[in-house]
C-alpha positions, -999 to +999 in steps of 0.1 A: -450+484-653-487+481-664-496+446-676-531+456-687-550+423-681-578+435-658-604+432-686-594+395-691-600+385-654-635+372-659-622+347-685-590+337-668-603+332-633-626+302-639-599+276-635-585+292-603-616+301-585-629+287-552-658+263-551-690+282-543-711+252-531-698+221-514-715+191-499-698+184-466-702+148-455-693+140-418-684+105-407-668+094-374-634+091-391-634+117-419-648+149-435-655+147-472-658+179-492-676+174-526-679+204-549-713+208-566-722+217-601-688+219-617-682+183-628-650+183-607-650+145-602-629+147-570-635+149-533-613+164-506-608+140-477-598+152-442-589+125-416-603+136-383-577+117-363-544+122-382-556+156-397-542+146-431-558+162-462-558+145-496-576+151-529-591+118-542-611+108-572-648+106-563-653+069-567-682+064-543-661+061-511-684+084-492-705+062-468-742+065-474-748+067-437-728+099-433-746+131-424-746+158-452-749+195-452-743+221-479-717+248-472-707+278-492-670+278-485-642+268-462-626+296-441-599+273-427-590+255-395-584+268-360-570+249-331-585+253-297-582+232-265-604+204-279-584+202-311-588+215-346-621+230-357-631+232-394-647+266-401-673+266-429-698+291-443-735+281-438-752+314-449-744+342-474-760+371-491-751+384-526-741+421-525-736+427-562-709+424-589-676+442-594-658+437-628-686+411-636-676+391-605-701+383-578-694+397-542-709+380-512-715+390-475-710+364-448-742+357-428-734+326-408-707+300-401-702+268-382-672+254-363-670+216-366-646+198-342-623+172-355-624+150-323-657+130-322-661+136-285-647+158-257-641+129-232-603+136-234-610+170-217-616+178-181-648+198-171-626+229-167-611+224-202-645+220-218-655+254-203-623+270-215-627+255-250-663+268-251-650+303-242-624+302-270-650+290-294-673+319-285-644+342-292-640+328-327-678+331-332-677+367-320-653+377-348-672+357-374-705+374-363-690+410-365-708+429-393-688+434-424-672+401-436-671+397-474-658+373-499-658+364-536-652+330-553-636+346-584-626+382-576-595+394-556-615+415-532-584+424-511-569+443-541-578+476-556-585+479-594-551+496-599-532+469-581-550+442-601-541+460-633-505+464-624-500+427-615-482+404-640-502+377-657-485+349-637-505+364-607-537+346-619-519+313-619-518+313-581-546+302-558-571+328-545-555+324-510-519+330-521-526+359-544-547+378-518-532+410-502-521+396-469-528+429-452-565+425-457-568+387-456-586+382-423-586+344-423-550+340-434-541+323-401-570+298-405-561+291-441-525+285-433-536+258-409-559+244-436-538+248-468-512+221-461-511+211-498-521+224-532-551+201-530-568+227-509-564+256-533-599+255-548-614+251-514-597+279-494-619+310-495-603+344-486-622+366-463-621+404-462-633+426-432-647+460-437-675+473-459-689+468-494-717+486-511-726+481-548-753+503-564-768+504-598-773+541-607-783+563-636-776+600-643-788+618-675-801+585-688-766+568-686-764+538-663-733+531-642-723+511-611-712+530-580-693+509-554-675+515-522-651+490-506-633+495-473-606+470-464-596+467-427-560+456-422-554+425-400-520+439-390-522+455-355-560+448-355-579+453-323-604+474-303-605+512-299-587+518-266-566+487-264-550+491-298-535+525-306-506+539-326-478+519-343-459+487-336-423+477-341-430+466-377-446+499-387-482+486-387-507+510-373-541+505-355-573+508-374-557+509-408-583+510-435-580+513-473-612+527-489-618+524-527-645+542-545-653+525-579-673+536-609-680+512-638-698+524-669-702+504-701-668+487-697-650+518-684-636+513-648-624+540-624-613+539-588-601+564-562-583+551-531-579+567-497-564+553-465-568+560-428-547+548-398-537+556-363-510+582-356-478+562-364-461+568-331-459+546-300-488+559-278-516+545-257-549+554-242-557+527-218-593+526-204-595+534-167-633+542-162-627+579-172-649+591-200-619+601-221-586+586-209-556+608-216-535+596-246-498+594-238-467+589-258-445+560-248-411+576-243-391+543-241-398+533-277-379+540-309-405+562-326-382+572-355-376+536-367-412+525-366-424+558-381-399+555-410-409+518-416-446+528-417-442+555-444-416+536-464-441+508-468-469+533-475-450+550-502-442+517-519-478+506-517-495+539-527-470+565-538-469+600-524-487+606-491-506+637-479-510+632-441-543+649-431-543+651-393-576+662-378-568+660-341-572+689-317-543+713-314-548+717-276-547+694-246-535+658-248-544+655-285-523+686-291-493+668-277-498+640-302-502+666-330-469+683-322-451+650-320-466+638-353-456+671-371-421+670-356-416+634-366-426+642-402-400+670-403-374+648-386-377+618-409-378+642-439-394+619-464-399+639-496-429+618-505-448+627-474-464+661-467-481+670-434-514+689-434-529+696-400-565+708-395-580+713-360-614+699-368-632+707-336-618+743-333-625+751-370-660+737-370-672+747-335-707+761-331-718+737-359-699+757-386-692+726-407-692+746-439-656+756-428-644+721-439-643+736-474-612+754-462-594+721-458-607+706-491-596+737-510-561+733-494-559+698-507-575+704-541-543+710-561-527+678-548-559+658-554-558+669-590-522+658-592-529+624-577-557+619-601-575+585-601-573+551-618-592+550-651-592+521-675-613+526-707-634+499-723-609+496-752-581+487-728-566+522-728-551+532-695-563+569-693-548+576-658-532+562-627-536+574-591-502+587-581-507+592-544-531+590-515-546+611-487-538+594-453-564+608-430-566+604-393-582+618-361-577+603-327-598+572-335-596+574-373-634+571-373-658+600-371-639+631-382-619+610-406-650+597-424-664+631-428-633+644-446-628+613-467-664+615-480-658+651-491-626+641-509-645+612-525-673+635-537-648+658-554-631+628-571-665+614-582-676+647-598-644+646-618-648+610-628-684+612-639-677+643-660-647+626-675-668+596-685-695+618-699-721+608-674-724+643-660-726+671-684-701+700-682-708+721-652-731+695-636-723+684-600-736+654-581-746+678-553-774+689-576-785+654-586-806+649-555-815+612-558-779+602-564-765+627-538-788+610-512-774+576-522-738+588-521-743+602-486-761+571-473-733+548-486-706+568-470-725+571-437-731+533-437-694+529-443-687+551-413-710+530-391-695+497-402-659+507-397-668+523-363-687+493-351-657+470-360-632+492-340-652+509-313-683+488-309-708+514-319-719+533-350-700+564-360-705+599-347-713+629-369-730+608-395-759+632-396-735+655-415-725+627-439-761+617-445-777+652-448-748+676-454-755+695-422-751+691-384-785+686-366-796+685-330-811+650-335-776+640-347-761+655-315-785+634-294-777+602-314-740+609-310-745+613-272-762+579-270-734+563-291-708+579-269-724+564-238-725+530-254-689+533-265-679+542-230-696+511-216-682+487-243-647+501-242-645+497-205-664+465-198-666+443-229-637+452-252-611+431-234-630+399-244-633+413-280-596+421-282-589+385-270-612+372-297-594+391-324-560+379-312-572+342-312-588+345-346-557+361-362-533+337-346-516+363-324-523+340-295-519+302-300-542+281-279-523+252-262-544+220-259-528+214-225-542+245-210-559+238-178-539+206-172-501+211-175-502+246-188-519+275-170-549+290-189-548+328-192-586+328-192-585+321-155-580+355-139-582+361-102-595+396-095-582+415-065-603+421-034-611+457-046-631+443-076-658+429-054-655+450-022-657+485-036-688+480-058-706+462-030-699+491-006-710+516-032-743+498-038-750+496-001-741+532+004-763+544-025-792+522-011-788+536+024-785+572+012-817+568-009-835+551+020-825+580+044-838+605+018-872+588+013-882+572+046-880+600+073-913+618+078-892+647+092-855+653+092-838+653+126-801+658+135-797+620+135-812+615+100-791+644+086-760+628+101-770+595+085-774+613+052-740+629+055-724+596+065-738+576+036-733+605+011-697+606+022-694+568+018-708+571-018-684+599-027-653+582-011-661+547-026-668+562-060-635+581-059-616+550-049-632+530-078-622+558-102-587+559-087-582+522-092-602+523-125-577+500-143-586+471-119-623+473-128-622+473-166-624+443-188-588+440-198-575+415-224-564+383-208-544+369-237-524+399-247-499+398-218-491+362-227-487+372-264-464+401-256-442+379-233-438+354-262-428+383-286-401+395-262-387+360-257-387+355-295 
């Protein structure tokens, strides 16, 4: 049922919005949150000892001696070893407006500890608490965190339009789409009563770009929003495939929006990891072999995933871009077989071997895939709400695109589908004349490519740690040698981060999302998983390798002439380099930065 109240949102949201500027007063006993500029007349009091929260009339109870700072929102509360921390926004940047509502990007935050001192902790606990705090800050400092005080940024325009009027009577926190609410765990710790409703600010992770444009003298707003799911969130090689609940890794909903003189249109696409149980654990090899997990119930999780997807989005066209050979080919066959086995009439499988079809830089062959999908894209249509309130069309299905990472190849294809939809929308709104295409509007075409390439970089950085590959095609429309060099540098950086820093980043995500609950007795009566004892190989093999490399180089450089003895030394130290390097690669899993909290989290799930 369509309720048709999207145009009334700017009027109705005022009473249920979140305060955008707050004076935070800090005393030894309490935090006082005083909204600014709204004549609210009340103050939220947080007792630092009992942790009780109450909304009181502002009757001058705030001590004059208390320290004061202006914050731009409360993201919630997180409990670490030292106790609860209040998480507040200290810096923001305005991105633009969607549906006349302001959208902001998170710039900086601060964690404020409830306990006044850390004297109740041991020195070891203080260090552990500091490490947990750095994990939270790592997530908060990741590019691409956005919020709005009045707009439900976690919802697409079509979902907002199809929501009943009672929806707007709820708080911003409770009406947000829980899939894309990245601080939902923090807000659950904070929102212990309705008194917090106007203070709890939802946070979305992904990408937002809002651009004022004009074609043929007609102004319009072109926006792109990507929403990363916090279900099965994680880093590239440590989080793959599906879980028991049907949630997949790197699930992202991308919405392309056009607003023109009151008309509103959106086109939604999704991406997500292959919904089977598979893993690709880092082991120091450049490309670890992905492997299906035979012991898991693939059918049940697969069916759960697509049942939910069909409810949320309607029909699904699965666009699988992985290779048809090698280890990726095994996943492709398993994916295709599972679609046929489950036999969901709302799901159709479309496979396209991206690398084979586009080899030798023949990226023009992507048109073969787009032509295959054209008929169904026209059937799916797009959401279009006219300025007079007429619902001209609804989007009746989505393309679910994936490659092995759901990053580089995926973004290229999604941008091409988005361009095709945008041509249709702009012609339908009368912005483009009949026969005109945005490909021939060079200034706007350049903007379109830049926005989609920036989207690729953000989503890739959030999942893999580096910008996307193949963005030279997205930005310029062709593959270039400079792009190949840039991709090579990004690939090397990915290799380093995925093997040597992503374990800490995975732990940070699990702490922030509440997948791992920190016990304040860690380090005293409860073992702390942060304390990991590495095996003897971790120190011994790298030391031997360094010595062997140094001695080999010395024996190459220092002799004035090569004798039998010096050649034997070269052979010995060269052999030591080769043998030690081979042993390090053989025991590669012992040298990577693996998540330390995930094992504890998985044990807790099994026991539950």
